[in-house]
N, C-alpha and C positions, 0 to 999 in steps of 0.2 A: 847297045851296051858293049863296053870294051871286053875283049876276050883276054883272059890272063892265062899265062903258062903255069905249069905246076910249080915251077920254081918261084915265080912271082907271087903266086897264091900263098905258098909257104912263108915267104918273107912278110906278106901282109898280115898273116895270122900272128907271126912273131911280133910284129910292130904293135898290135892291139892286145898283146897278152897281159898287159898291166890292168886291163879292164876287169873289175871285180865280177866274179860269177861266170867268166868264160871258160869253157872246157876245151883246151887246145886240141886234145886228141880227138874229140868228137867233131870239131870243126874241120880237122884235116880230111876227114872222110866224107864231108858234106859237099853238096853241089855249091858252086860258086855263088849262085843266087841266094842260097840260104845263108852263106857266110856274109855276104854283103848286107843282107837284110838285118842280120843279127848285129853287125857292126853299126849300122845306121841307127838301130834302136838304142844301142849303148851310147852312141854319140849324142843322141837327143837327151838321154838321161844325164849325161855329163853336163850338157849345156844347162839343163834345169837345176842340177846341183850347184853349178857355178853361180847361177842367178841367186839361188837361195843363200849361198855363201856371201855374196855381195850384200844382199839385204841384211843378213846377220851382222856383217861387219859394220854396215851403216847404223844398225840398231845399237851395236856396242859403242860406236862413236858418239851417238846421241846420248846414250846412257852415261857415258863418261863425262860428257859435257854437262848433263843435268847434275851428275854427282858433284862435279867441280863447282857448279853454281850453288848447289845446296851446301857444299862444304864451306865455300868462301863467304856466302851470304847468310848462313844459318844464324838464328837468333842466339844460339848458345856457342860458346867457344870450343874450337877444336885445335888440338896441337898434335903433330906427329913427331915421335921421338925414336931414336935408335937405341940399340943395346947400351950405348955409351951415354945415354941421356941427352944426346945432341938433338937440338930442334931441327927437324927436317922441313916441316911445313906448318903454317898456322893460318887460321882464318881471321876475317875482319873482327868478329866478336871478341876473339881472344886479344887481339891488338888493342881494342877499345878498353878491355878490362885492365890490362897492364899498362896502357899508355905508351907503348912502343910500336913502331912500324914493323912491317914484316921484314924489311931489310935489316933493321936493328936487332931483331930476334934471331935471324937465320944463323945457324951453326953455333949458337951459344948453348950453354947447358941449361936445361929446364930448372935445375935447382937454384940458378941465379935469380929466379923470379918467384921463389917461395919465401914467405916471411921467415925471419930467423927463428921465431918462436915455434915454428911448425916444421923445421928441417928434419928433426928426428922422426916425426910421424910420416913425413913424405918419403924418407929413406926406406922405412919399413913398407910403405905402400908400393914403392918401385921394386923393392926386393921380392915381394910376393908376386908382383906382375911378371918379373923376369925369371922366376924359378922354374917354369915349365919349359919343355922342349918343343912342344907343338901347340898350335893355336887352340885346339880343343882341350888342352890340359890347363888353360889359364882359368883360375877361379874368378868369380865376380868380384870386382874391386870398386870401392867407393870410399871417399874420405872428405871431411869438411876441414878446410884450412883457410889461411889468408894469403893472398898474393902480395908480393913485394913490388908494387907497381911504381911507375915513375912519379905519379902524382897522388895516387890513393893506394890504400891497402885493403881492398874489398874482401869479404868472405866469399868463398866459392866452394862448390862441391865438385870433386873430381871423380870421374868414373872412367875406367880404362878397359880396353880389349886389345888383343894381339891381332895384327894384320900381317899376313904372309906375303912377302915379296920373294919369289923364287928365282934362282938362276938355273943354269942348265942341270945342276945337280938336284935342285929342289929339296935341299936338306937343312935349311937354316931359317929361324925367325929373324926378320930384319927390322920391322918397325912396329910401333905400338901407338894406337890412337887413344888420346885422352880427351874425354868430353869435359868441358869446364862450364859449369852452370853458375850464374851469378845468384847467390843467395844472401847477398849483403843486407838487403832490405828486410828479408825474413829474419836473418840473424839479429839485426838491430831491434826488430819488433820482439823477437824472443828474449833478447837481453832486457829490453824495456819492460816486457811482461814479467821477466824474472825479478827485476828490481821492484816492480810494482807489487808482485806477490810477496817478496821479502819484506817490503814496507808494510804491506797489509798484515802479514803474519806478526811482524814486530808490533804493529799497532794493536792488533787483537790480543797478543800475548801480554803487552804492558798497559793495556787500556785501564782507565780508572773505573771501568764498569765490568762486572763479572759476566763472562760468556761461557755457556755450557752448550755443547753440540751433542745431540742424541739422534740415533737413527730411528727408522719406523718401528723397530722392535724394542725401543726404549733402551738400547745399549748406549752408554756414554762413550763417545769417540774422541772428545776433546774437552778440556777445561783450561781456561787461561789462568794466569797467576793470580789475578784479583779474585776470581771465583774461589780458588783454593784459600786465599787469605780470608775471604768473607766467611766461608763455611768452616775453615780450620781443618779441612781434610785434604789429603793428597788424592790425585786422580786414581791411584791404584786401589784406594779404599772404596771409592764409589764407582763400581763397575757398571751399574745400570740405574735407571731412574727410580726403581723400587727401593734400592739401597739409599739413594740420595734423599728421597722423601721420608724414608723411615728415620734417618738420622737427623734431618733438618726440618721436618714438617710439623704439622699441628698435633694436638693431643688425641684427636679422634682417629681410631684405626681406619685406614683406607681413604680417609678424606683427602689427603694431599694428592694421591694418585687420581682420584676423581677430578680434582681441580686441574691436574696435569692433562687429563683427557679433554677437559673443556678447552684448555689453552691450545692443544694440538688441533682440535676440531675448528676452533676459530681461526687458527693460522692457516688451515686448508681452505678457508673461504676465498672469495675472489680478491679480497684485499691483500691476502698473503701475510697478514699480521694480526695477532690477537689483540684484544683489549688490554689495557694496563690494569693490573691488580696489585693491591697492597696486602702484604702478608708478614706475619712475624715468623722469623727463622730462629732455630736453635743452632748455635755453633758447637764445635767439638769441645770447647772448654765450659759449656753449659750456659754461657751468656746468650742474650737474645739480640736480634737485629730486626730492624723495621725496613723491609725491602719492597721495591717496586719491581714487579715481574711483567714481562711481555715475551711473546714467542713469535718468531718468523719462520715460515716454511720455505725451504729451498730443496726442491725435488723430494727425495725421501729422507731428508735431514731436517731437524728442528733446532733452531738456535734460540736458547733461553737466555735472556738478558736479566741481570740482577743489579739493580741500582740501590745503593745503601742510602736510605733516608733516615737513618737512626738519629743523626745529629739534627737534621731538619725537623724530625718528629719531636725531639726533645725541645728544640727551640720553639716549635709551634705550641707545645704544651706549656712551656715557660711563658710565652706570650699570652696564652689563654688565662693562665694563672695571674699574670700581671694585670690583664684586663679586669679579671674578677676582683683582684686586690684594689685596683684603681677605682672600680665601681663602689667597693665598700668604703674606700677612703673618701670618695666624693660624698657618699651618704653621711659619713662621719662628720665631714666638714660642714655639710648642710645642717646637721643636728647641732654641731658646735656653734655655728653662727646663730641658730635659733636660740640656743641657751644664752649666748652672749647678748643678743638683742633683748632677751627677757631680763638679764641681769643689769643691763645698762638702763633699761626703762625705769627700774625701781629708784636708783639714786637720782636720775634726772627728774623723775616725777617729784621726788622729795625736794630737790633744788627749786623746781618751779613752784611747788606748793608753798614752801616756806619763804621763798622770795616774794610771792604775792602777799603773804601775811606781813612780812617785814615792810613791804612797800605801803600796805594799808595802814599799819601802825604809825609809820613815819609820817604818812600824809595827815594823820589825825593828831600828830604831835606827841604820840605816846612812844617812850623809849624804854619802857620797862622790859619788854620781851625782845628787844632788838639784838642784844648780845646772845641770848639763847638761840634765836632763829639764825643768826650769823654763824654760830658754832655748828649747828646742824647742817647748814648749807656747806660749810667748809669741809666737814667730814664726808658728806655725799660727793662733793667735788673731788676730794682726794681719792675716794673709792673709784669714781668714774675714771679719773686720770690714770690710776694704777691699772685698771682693766684695759683702758685704751692703749697704754704703753705695751702691755703684754700682747694685745691683739696686733699692734703694729709690728712688734718683733716677730711674732709667730707668722704673720702674713709675709714678712720679708724673708723668712726662712723657707717658705713654700715656693718662692719664685725660683725658676731655673736660672742657673748662673749667678746665684747669690754670692756677693763678695765675702771672702773669708780671708782675713789678714792675720795670719798666725805670726806670733812674735813671742820672745821670751819676756814674761812679765813677772814682777815681784808679787807673789800671791799674798804675802803678809800685809803689804801695803793696801792691796785692793780689798782684802777682808776687813781691815781696820777702817777703811773709808766707808764700807757698807755698814759696819757696826755703828759708826758715828751717825750715819744717816737715820738709823732706826732707834737710836738711843732715846729720843724724846717720845716716840710712839710707845716704846716698851715701858718707859717710866710712867705713862698714864695707867698701866696695869700693874705698876710696881714690879716689873720683870727686869732682872739683871741679865745682861748679855756678857758672858764670860769667854775670853779668848785664850786658848792654850796653844802655844807655838814655841817649840824648843829651838828652832833655827830659822834662818831666812830661806825661803823656798822659791825657786824659779819654776814657772809653769809655762808650757807652750800653749797659747790660746789667743783667740781674737778678743781684744779688750772689751769691745761693746757687748759681745755675747757673754763674756765672763761676768761683767757687771750685772747683766740681766739674770744670769744663773744665781749669783750670790744674793741679789735683791729678792728673788722669789723664794729661795730657800729660807732666808732669814725672816721674810714677811710671814710665811706660813708658820714658822716656829713661834713667832710672837703671837700670831692670830690664834693658834690652837693651844697655847700654854695657859695654865691657870694663873690667876694673879698671885703675886708674891712668890714666884718661882724663878728659876734660872734657865736661860737658854745657853747651851755650851757650844762653842765653836772650837774644833780641834784640827790642827794642821799637822801633817806628817808625810812620810815617804813610805812606799812599799819596800819590801825586803831587798828587791833587786835594784832599788834606787831609780827606776825608770819612770815611776808614776808618782804624782803628788796625790795625797789623800786629804779630802775635806769632809769632816763629820759635823753635822748640825743636829743637835739633840735638844728636844723640848720635853717639858714635864706637863703634858696636856692630856687631851681626850683620847688619843691613840686611834688606831684603825684596826678593824677586823682583818685577819690574815687573808681571807678569801676575797676581800674588797681591794687589796693592794693593787692587783693588775689593772683595775678600773681607773686608777689614778692617772695612768699614762695613755689611755685610749681616747682619741678624739671622738666626740659625739656621744661618749658615755659619761653621764653626770653622776658623780658620787655626792649625794646631797648631805652636806654637813655645814654647820655654822661654827664660828669661832666661840671662844669661851665667854666673850662679851656680846654675843649675838652677831658678830661680823659675818657678812655674807661672802660666799666663795663661788666663783664661776668655774673653777677647776682648770682654767687655762694655764695657770702658772706652772704646774708640775708637768703638763704636756710639753710646754715650751722648754722646761729644764731637760726633759728626756731627749728632745731633738737636738738641743745644744750639746749635750754630752755625746750623743751619737756622732754629731758633726766633728767633734774633736777626737774621735776614736777612743772614747773613754767608756766608763760604766757608771750606772746609777742604781743603787740598791736601797731597800727600805726594811727596817726591822721595827715592828710595832705590835702593841697589844692594847686593847681598850682599857682606858683609865691609867695607863702607865706611860703614855707619851710615845714618841717615835724618834728613830735615829735614821737620818738620810746620809748615805755615804757616797761621795763622788770621787772617782779616780780619773785624773787627767794626766796626759803625758808631760814629762818635764825634760825629756831628752830630745832635742830638736832633730837630730839625725835619725833616731828611731821613729819619730813621728813622720818625717819625710818619707821613709821607706814604707810606712803603713798606708800612705795615700795612694 
């Protein structure tokens, strides 16, 4: 070992005085071996610390490299800005979002890439970001806005934090890191959902079906417009289901709430929907509705749907009544056909019987009874023909789509024509047919139907008048001048008042004979009533037994008024 002088030893101690923990005063008085050993130990410690420092520096370098890789390759966008909003650095994800390269973005202002509609919101965002002096004073920042990209304008969420870059003074905030998360797809979904919800709310609010939503405690949380219209109550009046059923439910106390409990119980089943029930509801104005009810369970909510079937129910009842009326009418027609068959059999049997007698007498060369038999056959044939004509006319009116050719006709001429036709028949009973008409009257009618109407009215008048009497035909107008009036009055047997309705009912036979024993099938007046109804007119009867009858017919004579009535 080298021997050191005192001066050299003192110089050595001063050279290692920078070593931490060395007490120079103690070393000055120690043997040289002790001093060298101490210095050797400290030297070894310095070498160890230097290796640790190198490893730490390498770790920092690796960490910075990893950070850079994470920064530039991160799936979310990062942008570093200065106090002046200048872009200092960006990563690839941000470049992809805005459509610009890193070189194009460098040293531009971040606000250049914010959508114009969000500039004010971004300004406030940055203002709050910059207002602190130290990094730990920065509040948490986040905002949703749209970028103003080169090709697209996606929705993003910005979140920011301050990052300190210090100089030798270490007294200033230099940069701010903004995280940019692409939420465009989420925003579009939210927007689509918002539109869908708005459409659904509009649909429910304006649906033609009533909807009422109640919670599990029977509190009403929503009523749509149609539900309010159906019930006549505003949602404020109906706070819960008890109030709802009390105002709109049935007559029995508590019954509606029991039905509501059944609806809820069924809605809670595995199907999630109750059965459909039909119920009568009372509205606020006292009127009634016929509603179809069903309930759907959604969590702790129950949706009650109310479908108005009132018109459907009325139509159904109308159809049922029409079916009943049709069945009655069919029965009446069957009865009428049976009556007509019976009435036709009598004259036809007479024709056949007297024709046989006539043939037998003529074969034997006897002509004494020929004229008598021919007269009987003629009358029977006339009766059969009259009945058959009425039957044909009536059958024609029963067909759907029957032809109805309305025209302005001269009523006076048609009545006179009918009177002339029956003059000879009336003369056989010494009955005079008197016509009273003060003016020429036009009537709106189908010519064939009007002839049938006049023929049957005058035929009945002659048939039921006593001999040596007068049948009166009177023509006129109503006070308003819109209808023509035809009166046919006979001086005959008359009709009981309670029997008058039977004259016009098919299948109901009012048994009576003419004053000379003429038979009547009753079809003529039925036909008259249907003809008058077809013309939108009226037919009335005044009669009493032994005093004759007056049949009054009113038919339209104003063609414009008649057209409006069709």
